[in-house]
N, C-alpha and C positions, 0 to 999 in steps of 0.2 A: 262132650260135642259140645263144641263152640258156639255160642251163644251170639246172635246177631247184635250188631251196635245199634243202640236207638236211634231215632230218622229226629236228628234237631227241628226244631219248627222254625228257625234263622237260620237261613243256608249261607254259606262263605258269597260275600258278591263275588260276579266273572271279574274279569281284566277288562271287559268292554263297560262293564256297569261303575266303575273305581272311575276309571277314565271321563263316561259322561258326567257322573258326579262333581269330580275337581274343574271340567269346565265349566259347569253350572255353577261351580264355586268361587271361579274365577272372574266370570260374569256379573255374578250380582254382587262382590268384592269392590270391580270396575266401575259397576253403577253408584254403588254406594262411594265412590273416591270422586269421581265425576258431581254427584249432589253433593258434597264437603266443597268440593273446589269452587262450585258456582254460590252456594252459597258463602264462601270465603270471599269471592267476588264482589260478591253482593254486596254486601259488608262494607268493604274495602273502599268500594264504590261511591254509597252511603256515606261513608266516611270523607271520603275526598270533597263530596256535595258539601258535606257538611261547613267543610273549613275553606270551599271555594269564596266567602264572602272574607274569609281573613285574607291576609297577605301570605307566602310562604315564610315569613316570619312572625308571624301573627299579629303584625301591628293590629292596625285598624279595623274598629267594628265598622266606621260608615266608611266605604271607598270613595266618598269625596273629598276626604279629609286630607290634605297636602300632610305628606311628611314633616316630622319637628326641625328645625335647623338649629345653631345657636343664633341667629338672626331672630329668627320667631318668637323660640322662649325668652328673649332678649326685650322683645317689643309685650311679649304677653306680659313677663312682673311689670315694665313700667307703666301699661294702662292698667295693671292692678293696684299698684303700689307707685304711689305719688312719691319721686325722689329714688326710690331705693332699686339697686343695682347688687346684681351676683351674680359671679365668675363662672361662665358657662358650663364647668364642671359640676360644679352643684347644682345649678338652674337643671340639667340634664340630669341628676340622679335623682333632683328632688320629684320630676315629674316620669319616670320612670318605674312602673311596679315591678315587684323582682316575679310575677307571671309569664312576663316578654323574656324573649332569648336576648335581648339587649342586657339584661337586668347582670352578666358575664361582667359587664364594665362598671357595675354600681346601681345600686337600686335604695328606693326611699324607704325602706323598713325602719332604717334605723332612725332617722329624721323623723319619720313619722313616732315613733316611739318616744323620743324627745319630745313631740309637739303635745301628743295626750297627756304629759306630764303640765307642760308650760299652759294648755288650756284650761285643765283641772285647777291648777295653782289660782290662776285670776278668777277663774269662774269662783272659786272659795273666798278671795277676798273680796269681790264684788259682793256675794252675798249676806258676807257677816260686815260687810262695812254699810249696809242700805238700811235704811229705817224701815221696809218694810218687811223687816226678815218677823215672821208671825212665834211664838212658841210652840206651836202644833206642825210646822213647816219641817219635813224630814229630807236635811240636808243632802244627804245621799242618796236618797231617792227623785229627788230633785235634780241634782248634776248626773245622775246615769240614764235622765231619760231626757237634759238639756244636749247632753252631749255624746249622745249614742253615736256611734258612726257613720250609722244608715241616713238620720236624722240630717246628721254635718255632712251628707256627697249628697240627699236631696233637695236641701234650700241653699245651706254655704256653697257647698261643689256648686251645684248650677247654676248659683248668684255670681260665682267666683268664672265659671268657664271651664272648669277644668277638664270636663271631659271631653273638650276638644280639643286639648292639649297633652293629655295621658299616653303614655308608650304602654300597652298592655295587652293582655291575650286574652279573648273572653273563651271561656271553656265551649260556649258552644255557639252557633249564629242563629240560634231558634229565638225569637223576641218575644216580650208577653204582649199582651194585648194593645197597650197602648204604646209600642214599639221600641222600649225597653230592652236592652240584651240584659238578662241575668246577671247580678252582680255587681252592676254597672252603680250603685247608690253607693255601694261598701267600698269598690276601688275610690268613687270621687272623696270619700269620706276618708280614706287613710292618704287622698293625697292633700285635703285640706289640714290635715296633722302634720305630715309632712313638711307641706310650707312654712308653717308655724313654727315649727324645729329647725325649718333655713334660715327666715328671720331671727330667732332668736339666737341660733350662730353666728349670723355673719353679723348682727347688731346689738346683738345684748337686749336683757329684760326691758328697758324704757321702751324702743322701739315697739316689742313683739307685748305688749301690755297696750300701747295705742292701738295695734295692729287689731289683737282683739276685744277693743272695745268700738274702736269705731267702723270694724271689714267683718267682723265674725259675729260675735254676739247680737248685735240687730239682725241679723237672719236667722235666727232660733224662737224670735218672738213670735211662734208661728203656734199653732194648737198642738196639743204634746210632745209641746218645746218648753220655754222657760214661763213658768206660771202667771198669769195674767197684771198681777197685783205688783210685780218686778219689774212688767212694762218702763213703765215713767220713768223709774229710776233709770233703767240702760241706755231709753233713749236722751235721756240728759247728760248724761257723761260721754257718749256720744257725742252729741252738739258740744259739748266743752271742749273735747278733745279735736275739733273741729271738722269732723263728719269724712266722709269718704274721700273728700275733694282737699281735707287740710293737709299740711305740713306732717308729716310724722320723724320729720328730724326735726331736731330742736337744739338751738347754740347753746354752749354752756351757759351765756349769761343769762339766758330766756328759759333756764329747764324749768319746768315744771314739781312739782311734786306730785306725783302721779299717787301717791298713796291718798292724798290730802282731796285730790278730784275724786279719786272712786269712790 
């Protein structure tokens, strides 16, 4: 006797149901795609707005700034350093950070590397030559704090006005409460180092030594920088070398022994 097949609790869906389900799935995927599309567009729009304050090459954080030219760079260094002249290509390289697209034609990372070592060498010479060095002074700690890249950028960089001359691309247009772009002091500090490297490369150690004592060291006599008991000697040496308005170039006949001055 033939037994009847058991009736399954879940029946096979009809063609009509399959069709309806597929249509529903397609509608769902379409809505999901549209949602992703609008999200992507919103993100892209947000990124475009973020970059709106920076031009298409990422140059100036301040839209009121003029683009740097050879003439402008020449005028800047003439104001900064009495009598010193620099080749246009070297000046451009010194004032171009590797964050900018123009860095393909040269940037200041190599000069900054040299400049850091030049600054460190002259700073150590100063500390070892002064009578104000105490047995308890940690020279390495003093150097690390006084020559910190951010400190150089904030105090020396601001005093030199490098922020108005650097070619760089900020990673964001969002400013801090004081109106500064994130990373500005670090960029300025690296540019200060690069300028010292440029001076050393173009004019040698004697001129770079004068620049260090007359234009750089006096600006780190700040809280968190060079300790107070060294300030008097730093000011005295800067004054002896002519200060910021003195000649950075000396004739061979009148060349002073800078080691004795320090």
